[in-house]
DRENGUFI-335840 format. One line per field, with one value per residue: x, y, z of N, C-alpha, C in turn; residue in three letters; residue number from 1. Coordinates in nm, 3 decimals, m for minus. Layout:
% residues N
n_x: X_...
n_y: Y_...
n_z: Z_...
ca_x: X_...
ca_y: Y_...
ca_z: Z_...
c_x: X_...
c_y: Y_...
c_z: Z_...
res: ala_...
n: NUM_...
This chain:
% residues 139
n_x: 11.840_12.119_12.147_12.042_12.225_12.455_12.373_12.350_12.620_12.735_12.604_12.700_12.971_12.963_12.864_13.074_13.282_13.197_13.226_13.421_13.750_13.778_13.962_14.180_14.179_14.373_14.377_14.557_14.861_15.094_15.409_15.529_15.803_15.896_16.072_16.153_16.266_16.161_16.126_16.123_16.067_16.308_16.485_16.512_16.468_16.148_15.967_15.722_15.546_15.295_15.292_15.122_14.972_14.765_14.502_14.410_14.620_14.588_14.745_15.035_15.303_15.310_15.405_15.537_15.748_16.079_16.293_16.492_16.363_16.327_16.148_16.004_15.851_15.633_15.399_15.124_14.961_14.695_14.795_14.681_14.606_14.810_14.900_14.939_15.145_15.079_15.170_15.117_15.053_14.967_14.969_14.929_15.044_15.259_15.500_15.626_15.470_15.184_15.158_15.110_14.940_15.107_15.092_15.220_15.266_15.326_15.315_15.454_15.711_15.734_15.829_15.768_15.496_15.346_15.377_15.280_15.063_15.169_15.089_14.999_14.916_15.108_15.258_15.486_15.760_15.892_16.134_16.112_16.281_16.198_16.318_16.379_16.103_15.943_15.775_15.533_15.451_15.120_14.923
n_y: 14.784_14.794_14.786_15.031_15.212_15.134_15.196_15.476_15.546_15.465_15.637_15.884_15.853_15.836_16.091_16.254_16.170_16.259_16.530_16.790_16.908_17.239_17.492_17.698_18.044_18.336_18.683_18.899_19.070_19.337_19.418_19.706_19.886_20.186_20.499_20.823_21.165_21.415_21.758_22.113_22.426_22.557_22.353_22.221_21.941_21.785_21.672_21.422_21.400_21.229_20.950_20.776_20.526_20.588_20.450_20.323_20.070_19.710_19.582_19.651_19.875_20.189_20.523_20.783_21.069_21.089_21.265_21.349_21.383_21.159_20.892_20.572_20.281_19.999_19.852_19.641_19.613_19.597_19.534_19.704_19.922_20.085_20.404_20.669_20.825_20.980_21.262_21.395_21.650_21.584_21.664_21.927_22.233_22.126_22.036_22.266_22.416_22.433_22.229_22.206_21.940_21.691_21.513_21.246_21.088_20.751_20.551_20.546_20.508_20.253_19.919_19.597_19.544_19.408_19.137_18.790_18.663_18.445_18.127_18.223_18.473_18.668_18.923_19.076_19.292_19.610_19.863_20.192_20.484_20.784_21.028_21.376_21.532_21.819_22.031_22.285_22.559_22.618_22.896
n_z: 22.083_22.066_21.790_21.714_21.827_21.687_21.426_21.451_21.497_21.254_21.075_21.167_21.108_20.826_20.770_20.866_20.700_20.455_20.464_20.337_20.385_20.464_20.311_20.488_20.489_20.494_20.556_20.345_20.432_20.487_20.615_20.753_20.843_20.994_21.025_21.156_21.187_21.381_21.360_21.439_21.259_21.291_21.304_21.542_21.758_21.818_22.084_22.169_21.951_21.784_21.573_21.318_21.103_20.813_20.648_20.978_21.118_21.145_21.320_21.513_21.617_21.700_21.787_21.998_21.936_22.065_22.305_22.134_21.903_21.753_21.604_21.570_21.433_21.365_21.144_21.055_20.762_20.520_20.189_19.992_20.137_20.216_20.253_20.391_20.643_20.943_21.128_21.433_21.669_21.980_22.241_22.299_22.435_22.573_22.454_22.374_22.206_21.983_21.718_21.362_21.193_21.004_20.705_20.531_20.220_20.168_19.981_19.732_19.821_19.912_19.852_19.695_19.707_19.520_19.549_19.578_19.831_20.101_20.261_20.503_20.451_20.433_20.256_20.215_20.319_20.420_20.487_20.572_20.578_20.670_20.712_20.784_20.932_20.909_21.122_21.156_21.369_21.484_21.396
ca_x: 11.908_12.254_12.137_12.018_12.353_12.543_12.325_12.386_12.764_12.761_12.558_12.796_13.092_12.936_12.852_13.207_13.362_13.152_13.266_13.552_13.824_13.774_14.092_14.183_14.232_14.414_14.381_14.695_14.910_15.227_15.474_15.600_15.883_15.924_16.141_16.157_16.322_16.064_16.188_16.048_16.122_16.447_16.566_16.519_16.382_16.021_15.928_15.579_15.464_15.243_15.291_15.037_14.936_14.628_14.409_14.470_14.669_14.522_14.843_15.158_15.348_15.344_15.430_15.568_15.888_16.151_16.351_16.577_16.275_16.327_16.031_16.005_15.742_15.601_15.256_15.078_14.852_14.659_14.880_14.609_14.573_14.927_14.889_14.999_15.183_15.036_15.244_15.020_15.084_14.849_14.984_14.909_15.159_15.360_15.628_15.675_15.376_15.086_15.208_15.017_14.952_15.174_15.057_15.313_15.228_15.434_15.290_15.560_15.837_15.728_15.847_15.724_15.351_15.283_15.406_15.165_15.067_15.196_14.974_14.953_14.873_15.220_15.291_15.623_15.788_15.984_16.177_16.110_16.341_16.132_16.407_16.327_15.966_15.941_15.640_15.517_15.361_14.991_14.912
ca_y: 14.905_14.791_14.819_15.174_15.278_15.102_15.275_15.616_15.558_15.454_15.761_15.990_15.828_15.874_16.237_16.312_16.136_16.336_16.670_16.820_17.003_17.372_17.556_17.817_18.159_18.447_18.810_18.936_19.185_19.387_19.472_19.829_19.948_20.324_20.584_20.964_21.262_21.524_21.884_22.235_22.501_22.595_22.231_22.166_21.822_21.801_21.553_21.402_21.398_21.094_20.907_20.658_20.509_20.621_20.419_20.256_19.934_19.612_19.539_19.726_19.956_20.325_20.590_20.926_21.105_21.103_21.399_21.384_21.394_21.033_20.807_20.455_20.189_19.904_19.828_19.541_19.673_19.532_19.600_19.810_20.032_20.166_20.537_20.783_20.830_21.109_21.312_21.483_21.701_21.550_21.706_22.071_22.320_22.057_22.024_22.397_22.482_22.348_22.214_22.160_21.800_21.665_21.384_21.211_20.972_20.653_20.446_20.539_20.473_20.114_19.820_19.461_19.534_19.321_18.996_18.707_18.624_18.305_18.060_18.301_18.604_18.762_18.968_19.125_19.396_19.713_19.960_20.326_20.591_20.903_21.142_21.484_21.578_21.955_22.070_22.428_22.601_22.672_23.041
ca_z: 22.126_22.010_21.649_21.705_21.855_21.576_21.314_21.478_21.476_21.111_21.013_21.204_21.031_20.688_20.766_20.881_20.583_20.340_20.480_20.284_20.467_20.407_20.313_20.572_20.418_20.579_20.485_20.318_20.505_20.456_20.735_20.722_20.949_20.955_21.122_21.115_21.279_21.383_21.401_21.409_21.145_21.321_21.305_21.677_21.773_21.889_22.159_22.192_21.830_21.762_21.432_21.297_20.961_20.773_20.756_21.093_21.097_21.230_21.420_21.501_21.728_21.664_21.913_22.010_21.919_22.192_22.329_22.019_21.787_21.678_21.620_21.484_21.461_21.260_21.130_20.960_20.685_20.395_20.088_19.920_20.228_20.252_20.194_20.459_20.784_20.996_21.245_21.497_21.802_22.060_22.380_22.316_22.462_22.654_22.385_22.331_22.116_21.916_21.582_21.258_21.156_20.876_20.647_20.423_20.140_20.167_19.882_19.631_19.886_19.958_19.745_19.724_19.729_19.420_19.575_19.614_19.973_20.134_20.322_20.619_20.404_20.433_20.121_20.214_20.416_20.375_20.587_20.513_20.659_20.618_20.723_20.867_20.917_20.964_21.167_21.177_21.477_21.443_21.424
c_x: 12.049_12.253_12.119_12.148_12.450_12.504_12.362_12.535_12.799_12.719_12.651_12.924_13.077_12.928_12.989_13.294_13.322_13.188_13.405_13.619_13.827_13.912_14.086_14.247_14.262_14.414_14.527_14.734_15.054_15.284_15.558_15.671_15.913_15.999_16.144_16.223_16.234_16.130_16.094_16.116_16.266_16.539_16.582_16.425_16.257_15.987_15.775_15.490_15.424_15.239_15.208_15.002_14.791_14.597_14.480_14.511_14.591_14.616_14.966_15.195_15.389_15.368_15.466_15.716_15.952_16.212_16.444_16.494_16.266_16.201_16.046_15.889_15.727_15.451_15.233_14.954_14.816_14.737_14.811_14.582_14.693_14.918_14.975_15.048_15.151_15.120_15.157_15.067_14.960_14.859_14.971_15.039_15.276_15.496_15.676_15.583_15.276_15.125_15.099_15.044_15.017_15.134_15.148_15.265_15.348_15.423_15.405_15.696_15.845_15.743_15.790_15.575_15.283_15.307_15.278_15.176_15.101_15.075_14.921_14.909_14.985_15.259_15.437_15.642_15.885_16.018_16.183_16.168_16.290_16.225_16.346_16.183_15.960_15.797_15.640_15.424_15.231_14.986_14.784
c_y: 14.911_14.829_14.970_15.253_15.256_15.185_15.423_15.638_15.554_15.583_15.878_15.975_15.869_16.026_16.304_16.287_16.220_16.484_16.689_16.921_17.138_17.436_17.684_17.931_18.270_18.573_18.849_19.062_19.214_19.447_19.593_19.879_20.091_20.396_20.726_21.046_21.386_21.649_22.000_22.309_22.546_22.473_22.168_22.046_21.853_21.668_21.543_21.413_21.253_21.064_20.780_20.648_20.551_20.538_20.343_20.114_19.838_19.554_19.626_19.798_20.091_20.399_20.735_20.950_21.127_21.244_21.443_21.399_21.266_20.953_20.688_20.365_20.089_19.883_19.714_19.599_19.584_19.605_19.714_19.932_20.118_20.299_20.639_20.747_20.971_21.141_21.420_21.522_21.680_21.599_21.856_22.146_22.249_22.051_22.157_22.470_22.383_22.346_22.165_22.013_21.788_21.525_21.359_21.085_20.878_20.553_20.434_20.501_20.325_20.020_19.685_19.444_19.437_19.173_18.920_18.667_18.477_18.246_18.134_18.442_18.706_18.795_19.010_19.231_19.496_19.801_20.095_20.424_20.722_21.023_21.249_21.519_21.714_21.992_22.219_22.452_22.652_22.819_23.072
c_z: 22.069_21.863_21.629_21.729_21.740_21.453_21.330_21.454_21.327_21.040_21.045_21.124_20.886_20.675_20.776_20.760_20.462_20.348_20.422_20.375_20.395_20.421_20.395_20.494_20.517_20.495_20.464_20.394_20.466_20.584_20.693_20.848_20.904_21.066_21.065_21.224_21.272_21.440_21.373_21.294_21.166_21.323_21.441_21.690_21.854_21.954_22.165_22.071_21.804_21.613_21.420_21.149_20.937_20.649_20.868_21.059_21.186_21.332_21.404_21.628_21.670_21.795_21.897_21.987_22.056_22.203_22.217_21.892_21.705_21.708_21.525_21.524_21.349_21.259_21.032_20.893_20.568_20.285_20.013_20.007_20.266_20.179_20.268_20.599_20.831_21.120_21.308_21.638_21.888_22.204_22.402_22.336_22.531_22.586_22.325_22.236_22.060_21.768_21.488_21.227_21.018_20.830_20.528_20.352_20.132_20.052_19.781_19.690_19.924_19.839_19.789_19.743_19.633_19.443_19.607_19.760_19.991_20.205_20.445_20.579_20.396_20.290_20.113_20.320_20.356_20.494_20.517_20.615_20.600_20.619_20.811_20.829_20.987_20.996_21.199_21.294_21.417_21.479_21.496
res: met_lys_arg_leu_ile_leu_leu_ala_leu_val_leu_cys_gly_val_ala_leu_ala_ser_cys_glu_lys_glu_glu_gln_lys_his_glu_ser_tyr_phe_val_leu_asp_phe_ser_ala_his_val_val_asp_glu_ala_gly_glu_pro_ile_gln_gly_ile_tyr_ala_tyr_pro_glu_pro_asn_ala_phe_tyr_gly_arg_thr_gly_tyr_ser_asp_tyr_gln_gly_met_ile_ser_gly_phe_val_his_leu_his_pro_asn_glu_ile_arg_asn_ile_val_phe_glu_asp_val_asp_gly_glu_tyr_asn_gly_gly_val_tyr_glu_thr_val_thr_leu_asn_leu_arg_glu_lys_val_ser_gly_leu_gly_asn_lys_pro_asp_glu_trp_gly_phe_val_gly_ser_asp_ile_val_his_ile_gly_glu_val_val_met_lys_leu_lys_glu
n: 1_2_3_4_5_6_7_8_9_10_11_12_13_14_15_16_17_18_19_20_21_22_23_24_25_26_27_28_29_30_31_32_33_34_35_36_37_38_39_40_41_42_43_44_45_46_47_48_49_50_51_52_53_54_55_56_57_58_59_60_61_62_63_64_65_66_67_68_69_70_71_72_73_74_75_76_77_78_79_80_81_82_83_84_85_86_87_88_89_90_91_92_93_94_95_96_97_98_99_100_101_102_103_104_105_106_107_108_109_110_111_112_113_114_115_116_117_118_119_120_121_122_123_124_125_126_127_128_129_130_131_132_133_134_135_136_137_138_139
């Protein structure tokens, strides 16, 4: 019986020693901080406009414009997926009307996308101040 246990331990040891450690790979991601000032055609701030990246980020914090029309957030995206930020009126008449959705392309405003990822997949980051986003009332 002792020989059988000893043989089992030796075989387990050989099996574990022959296994190579597999390198852990992480998907690359880019951190994008953004801010904007959402206003109507008269230049008045619009509260309650939701801003989000397109396509959706796998991590981040986006949100709604405040009473001054200011909105900011950050998202973690795959570097090849950075395309648009969408501003959408999701509360109907609550903020003074129903506004048309605005989609802005951010790809040309973002730098550092060509960097090589580190061991955690981090490619880089950028801060994009979009400025004023003018939204029109739906007719």
